[in-house]
Structures are given as C-alpha cells and as structure tokens.
C-alpha positions in Angstrom: 97.8 106.9 87.4 97.2 103.7 89.4 96.7 100.5 87.5 93.1 99.3 87.7 92.9 95.5 87.1 89.7 96.0 85.0 90.6 99.4 83.5 89.1 98.4 80.2 85.7 98.7 81.8 86.2 102.4 82.6 86.5 104.8 85.4 84.1 102.9 87.7 86.8 100.2 88.2 89.5 102.9 88.6 87.5 104.4 91.4 86.9 101.0 93.0 90.7 100.2 92.8 91.5 103.6 94.3 89.0 103.1 97.1 90.5 99.6 97.8 94.0 101.2 98.1 92.8 103.9 100.4 90.9 101.3 102.5 94.0 99.1 102.7 96.2 102.0 103.7 93.7 103.1 106.4 93.5 99.6 107.8 97.3 99.5 108.1 97.5 103.0 109.5 94.8 102.4 112.1 96.3 99.1 113.2 99.6 100.7 114.2 101.3 97.8 112.5 104.2 99.9 111.6 104.2 102.0 114.7 107.8 101.1 115.6 109.1 102.6 112.4 111.7 105.3 112.9 110.4 107.5 110.1 107.5 108.2 107.8 109.3 106.6 104.9 110.0 103.4 106.9 106.5 103.3 108.2 105.0 103.6 104.7 107.5 101.2 103.3 106.5 98.6 105.9 102.8 99.1 105.1 103.5 98.8 101.4 105.4 95.6 101.9 102.5 94.2 103.9 100.1 95.1 101.2 102.3 93.6 98.5 102.6 90.3 100.5 98.8 90.2 100.9 98.3 90.6 97.2 100.9 88.0 96.4 99.0 85.5 98.7 95.8 86.4 96.8 97.5 85.9 93.5 98.9 82.5 94.6 95.3 81.2 94.6 95.1 80.4 98.3 91.5 80.4 99.5 90.5 83.1 101.9 89.1 80.9 104.7 92.5 79.1 104.9 94.4 82.4 104.9 92.2 83.8 107.6 92.6 80.7 109.7 96.4 80.9 109.4 96.3 84.6 110.3 94.2 83.9 113.4 96.5 81.2 114.6 99.8 83.1 114.2 99.0 86.7 115.2 98.0 88.3 118.5 96.2 91.3 119.7 94.8 93.6 117.0 97.2 92.3 114.4 94.8 89.5 113.2 92.0 92.0 112.7 94.2 94.3 110.5 95.6 91.4 108.6 92.2 89.9 107.9 90.9 93.3 106.8 93.8 93.7 104.4 93.2 90.2 103.0 89.5 90.9 102.6 90.4 93.9 100.6 92.9 92.1 98.4 90.5 89.2 97.8 88.0 91.7 96.3 90.4 92.0 93.4 90.5 89.4 90.5 92.9 86.5 90.4 95.1 86.8 87.4 96.5 84.0 85.3 99.8 85.5 84.0 102.8 86.0 86.2 103.2 89.5 84.8 99.6 90.5 85.7 100.0 89.0 89.2 103.2 90.9 89.8 101.7 94.1 88.5 98.7 93.8 90.8 100.9 93.3 93.8 103.2 96.2 92.8 100.4 98.6 92.1 98.7 97.8 95.5 102.0 98.3 97.3 102.7 101.6 95.5 99.2 102.8 96.1 99.3 102.1 99.8 102.8 103.8 100.0 101.4 106.9 98.3 98.3 107.2 100.5 100.5 106.6 103.6 103.0 109.3 102.6 100.1 111.8 102.0 98.7 111.2 105.5 99.4 113.9 108.0 101.3 112.8 111.1 
C-alpha cells in the first residue's frame, strides 16, 4: 500500500496520492527523459530518481516560482516542460516538518513512480 501523506483523512487522500504518482510517471514516460536507458529497470530507476529529487526539492521548502525559473534556465527542448510538470505534481503535496516525514514522502513518490513505470507495457 502506498503512503498517503494525509491518510488519516481516508481513502480520498489515498486516491489523490495514487493519481499524483500515476500522473508523475506518465509525465516522465511521455517526456522520454529516460529514453537512453538500456533496460526497463534502468529506465524506471531513472524516472524514480527524478521523482525522488523533485520531492526532495519540494520538501526543502524552495518556492515553486524559483524552482520553475531555474528549470527553465538550465534545461532545453522538452525537458523543461516535463520537469515543470513533475514539480507541479510534487508541489500539490504537503510540506512536512520532520526529516522522517520528508524522507518518507520522497521515497514513497519514488517507489510509486517506479511501480507504475514497471507496470507500463513497452
């Protein structure tokens, strides 16, 4: 079962979190960001790492306009669109105060994206 940041509020939040993971995975798959990977596991691992990094940025407290500005300056082609979509998804999640909760949110998003990726047909 995937961790829902607000799971104490019921299945509505679990569904929202699952949808967020599926949307993040779809954004990464459609971007072709891991198209150079040699295998499905490598591709999915790369996408999971991107998702984890995105959530770590979110949990650091960086504001979204600054993050989007940095993405726009440092990426080319379709990469900024995919990265901005991923950041928008992660910023829809709450900002946690404890290091443990921050780490868990990043790990759960990473794991969720990996699972959805692995389930996708090639």
